[in-house]
C-alpha positions in Angstrom: 24.0 12.7 9.5 25.3 14.2 6.6 28.7 13.0 6.9 27.8 9.6 7.3 25.6 9.5 4.3 29.1 10.8 2.4 30.8 8.1 3.7 28.1 5.7 3.1 28.2 7.0 -0.1 31.6 6.7 -1.0 31.8 2.8 0.4 28.9 2.3 -2.0 30.8 4.0 -4.7 34.0 1.7 -3.9 32.1 -1.5 -3.9 30.1 -0.8 -7.4 33.7 0.0 -8.9 35.0 -3.6 -7.9 32.1 -5.4 -8.8 32.1 -3.8 -12.3 35.6 -4.9 -12.7 34.0 -8.3 -12.8 32.3 -7.6 -15.8 34.4 -4.9 -17.2 33.3 -4.1 -20.6 37.1 -3.5 -21.5 37.2 -7.6 -22.1 36.9 -9.0 -24.9 33.3 -9.0 -26.1 32.7 -12.5 -25.7 34.3 -12.7 -22.1 32.2 -9.6 -21.0 29.2 -10.9 -22.4 29.2 -14.1 -20.3 30.2 -12.3 -17.1 27.3 -9.9 -17.5 25.0 -12.9 -18.0 26.3 -14.4 -15.1 26.6 -11.5 -12.7 22.8 -10.7 -13.5 21.6 -13.7 -13.0 23.1 -13.8 -9.4 21.9 -10.6 -8.6 18.0 -11.5 -10.1 15.6 -12.0 -7.7 12.6 -13.8 -8.8 10.8 -15.2 -6.3 7.9 -12.4 -7.0 7.5 -13.2 -10.5 7.3 -16.2 -13.6 10.0 -15.9 -16.0 9.1 -17.6 -18.9 12.0 -17.7 -22.0 10.5 -18.1 -26.0 11.5 -16.0 -28.9 10.1 -14.0 -31.6 12.0 -15.2 -34.6 15.2 -15.3 -34.0 15.0 -12.8 -31.2 15.1 -14.5 -27.8 12.7 -13.2 -25.5 11.3 -13.3 -21.7 8.4 -12.8 -20.0 7.8 -12.0 -16.6 4.4 -12.1 -14.9 3.8 -10.7 -11.1 2.8 -13.8 -9.2 -0.3 -11.2 -8.1 -3.3 -10.9 -9.7 -2.5 -7.9 -12.3 -4.3 -6.8 -15.4 -3.1 -8.0 -18.6 -4.3 -5.6 -20.9 -1.1 -3.6 -20.2 2.4 -4.3 -20.7 6.0 -3.0 -20.2 8.1 -3.4 -22.9 11.9 -3.5 -21.8 15.0 -3.0 -23.8 18.1 -3.9 -22.1 21.6 -1.4 -21.5 25.1 -2.3 -22.2 26.8 0.5 -25.3 24.7 -2.4 -27.4 27.9 -4.5 -27.4 27.3 -6.7 -24.1 24.0 -7.0 -22.0 21.4 -9.5 -22.4 17.9 -9.4 -20.8 19.2 -12.4 -17.9 21.5 -9.3 -16.9 18.5 -6.6 -17.0 16.6 -9.1 -14.6 18.1 -7.3 -11.4 16.1 -4.4 -12.7 13.4 -5.7 -14.7 11.9 -8.4 -12.0 11.7 -5.7 -9.2 9.9 -3.1 -11.8 7.5 -6.2 -13.1 6.8 -6.8 -9.1 6.4 -3.2 -8.1 4.2 -2.7 -11.1 2.0 -5.0 -10.9 2.5 -5.5 -14.9 3.6 -8.0 -17.4 6.8 -7.0 -18.8 8.5 -8.3 -21.9 12.3 -8.2 -22.4 14.5 -9.3 -25.4 17.9 -10.1 -26.8 18.4 -7.6 -29.3 21.3 -7.8 -31.9 25.0 -6.6 -30.8 27.8 -4.9 -32.3 30.1 -5.1 -33.6 28.6 -8.0 -35.4 25.3 -6.5 -36.0 25.7 -2.6 -36.3 23.1 0.2 -36.5 20.6 -0.2 -37.1 20.4 -4.1 -36.4 19.3 -3.2 -32.8 16.5 -0.9 -33.6 15.2 -3.7 -36.7 14.9 -6.8 -33.7 13.2 -4.0 -31.2 10.5 -2.7 -33.8 9.8 -6.6 -34.9 8.9 -7.1 -31.2 6.8 -4.3 -31.1 5.1 -5.6 -33.8 4.3 -8.9 -32.4 3.2 -7.1 -29.3 0.5 -5.4 -31.8 -0.1 -9.0 -33.4 -1.1 -10.3 -29.5 -3.4 -7.5 -29.5 -2.0 -4.6 -27.6 -3.1 -1.2 -28.2 0.1 0.9 -28.4 -1.4 3.2 -25.6 -1.1 -0.2 -23.6 2.4 -0.4 -23.7 5.3 1.5 -22.0 8.1 1.2 -23.6 11.3 1.2 -20.8 15.1 0.8 -21.0 18.0 1.3 -18.9 21.3 2.9 -21.0 21.8 2.1 -24.5 18.2 0.4 -23.6 17.0 4.1 -23.1 18.5 5.2 -26.3 17.1 2.2 -28.1 13.1 3.0 -26.1 14.0 6.7 -27.9 14.6 5.2 -31.1 11.9 2.7 -31.7 9.6 5.8 -30.5 10.9 7.8 -33.0 10.9 5.5 -35.6 7.2 4.8 -34.7 6.4 8.5 -35.4 8.3 8.9 -38.6 6.5 5.8 -39.9 3.1 7.9 -38.5 2.1 5.2 -36.3 0.6 5.3 -32.9 3.2 5.9 -30.0 3.4 4.2 -26.9 1.7 5.2 -23.8 4.7 6.3 -22.0 8.3 6.2 -21.8 10.4 5.0 -18.7 14.3 5.9 -19.5 16.7 4.5 -16.5 20.2 6.6 -16.9 19.6 7.1 -21.0 22.4 7.4 -23.5 21.2 9.9 -25.6 23.9 11.9 -27.5 26.7 9.7 -29.0 28.4 13.0 -30.1 29.3 13.1 -26.4 29.0 17.0 -26.2 27.6 16.7 -22.7 29.6 18.0 -20.1 29.2 15.7 -17.6 31.7 13.8 -19.5 34.3 16.1 -17.9 32.6 17.4 -14.5 32.0 13.4 -13.7 34.7 11.4 -15.0 36.5 10.8 -11.8 33.5 10.2 -10.0 31.5 7.7 -12.3 32.6 3.8 -11.0 30.9 2.4 -14.1 31.5 4.2 -17.4 34.4 6.2 -18.9 35.0 8.1 -22.5 37.1 5.3 -24.0 34.6 2.8 -23.4 31.9 4.9 -25.0 33.9 6.0 -27.8 34.7 2.6 -28.2 30.8 1.3 -28.1 30.1 4.4 -30.4 32.9 2.9 -33.2 31.2 -0.6 -32.5 27.7 0.4 -32.9 27.8 3.5 -35.5 31.1 3.6 -37.2 30.7 5.9 -40.7 27.1 6.9 -39.4 26.1 10.6 -38.6 25.9 10.8 -35.1 23.1 13.4 -35.1 21.0 11.2 -36.5 18.1 10.9 -33.7 18.0 6.9 -34.5 21.4 7.1 -32.9 21.5 10.0 -30.7 17.9 10.7 -29.7 18.5 13.7 -28.2 18.5 15.3 -31.5 15.0 14.2 -32.3 11.8 15.8 -32.7 9.7 15.2 -29.6 6.4 16.7 -30.4 3.5 14.6 -29.9 5.4 12.2 -27.5 3.8 10.5 -24.8 4.7 11.1 -20.8 8.2 10.0 -20.0 10.3 9.8 -16.9 13.7 9.8 -17.1 15.7 8.9 -13.6 19.7 9.1 -13.3 22.3 9.0 -10.7 24.6 12.8 -10.2 27.5 10.8 -10.5 27.3 9.3 -13.6 29.0 11.0 -17.0 26.0 10.6 -18.9 24.1 13.1 -16.3 24.2 15.3 -18.8 22.1 13.2 -21.2 19.5 12.8 -19.3 19.5 16.8 -18.3 19.7 17.7 -21.8 17.0 15.2 -23.0 14.8 16.7 -20.4 15.4 20.3 -21.4 14.5 19.2 -25.1 11.4 17.6 -24.0 10.2 20.6 -22.0 11.0 22.8 -24.9 8.7 20.9 -27.2 5.7 20.6 -24.4 6.1 17.1 -23.5 4.8 16.0 -20.1 8.6 15.1 -18.6 9.7 14.3 -15.3 13.6 14.0 -14.7 14.8 12.8 -11.4 18.7 13.2 -10.3 19.3 11.1 -7.4 22.2 12.3 -5.3 25.2 9.7 -4.6 24.1 7.5 -6.9 25.6 5.8 -10.6 24.7 4.5 -13.7 21.5 2.3 -13.8 21.9 1.8 -9.7 18.3 0.4 -10.0 20.0 -2.9 -10.7 21.3 -2.3 -7.2 19.6 -4.2 -4.1 19.3 -1.6 -1.9 16.9 0.7 -0.8 17.7 3.8 -2.6 17.3 1.5 -5.8 14.0 0.2 -4.6 12.8 3.4 -3.7 13.3 4.3 -7.2 12.2 1.4 -9.1 9.0 2.3 -6.7 8.7 5.9 -8.2 9.1 4.6 -11.8 5.8 2.0 -10.5 4.4 5.2 -10.1 4.7 6.3 -13.3 3.7 3.5 -14.8 0.3 3.4 -12.6 -0.5 7.2 -13.5 0.3 6.5 -17.4 -2.5 3.4 -17.4 -4.5 5.1 -14.9 -4.9 8.5 -17.1 
């Protein structure tokens, strides 16, 4: 049985590596962005949700609403991944639609400004604008969970740290899928996982850092949230795969939050890769169900 599982995981990894080649960030930015949007449209399943596009000023947004009866008092604010240089809400829809349905909550996603055209802090300013809009609509801060994958996990953390700096009320919780937390690239998994990660490599990550944060202090918590002050943070769930070079980013974040006495849980999925929750197979759906349980627990507390 163990050998069968190993063969299955190896087959999955080969498939993911091949598929990811079609949307490789090593292409020029415009082609990569277009490829990711098309890829996301192919993978997304919206039979259980309604998607409504809109805008907040110049920021494109989409509302995802589950078909079944649901409370409208609570909401998920979702930040997509893509290294701050690619990605979009349509690309992340393969995950956001599943999450909205599983959690039976409305979800708002948005296309923030991308680097290198719009480096730090452009994405953070856009995220704050969406947060402010939710405040304008009458949502209480505790009735919002900020979620994100990869760079979107970075942005979710940065937004929460920024709100804390402003002495504003914080969200009810944070849900982080394979978050990118340390732009100093100090984690040991950059070396220990570089041969098995089918999605990311160090050269891509360093190119993304240059595009997004060239000339900045990479230990700035709004760029590398790992170095932030987490005192007073809401409950956090971190999900990551054990076959990704950003594994240390999640593990180190978990340790830092535990040290700050935060209610945090980290779940590392064996044989899985970066943001595997986007994939249309059972382990990904199980992980989304775990995330949905976390959302229920936060809002029912």
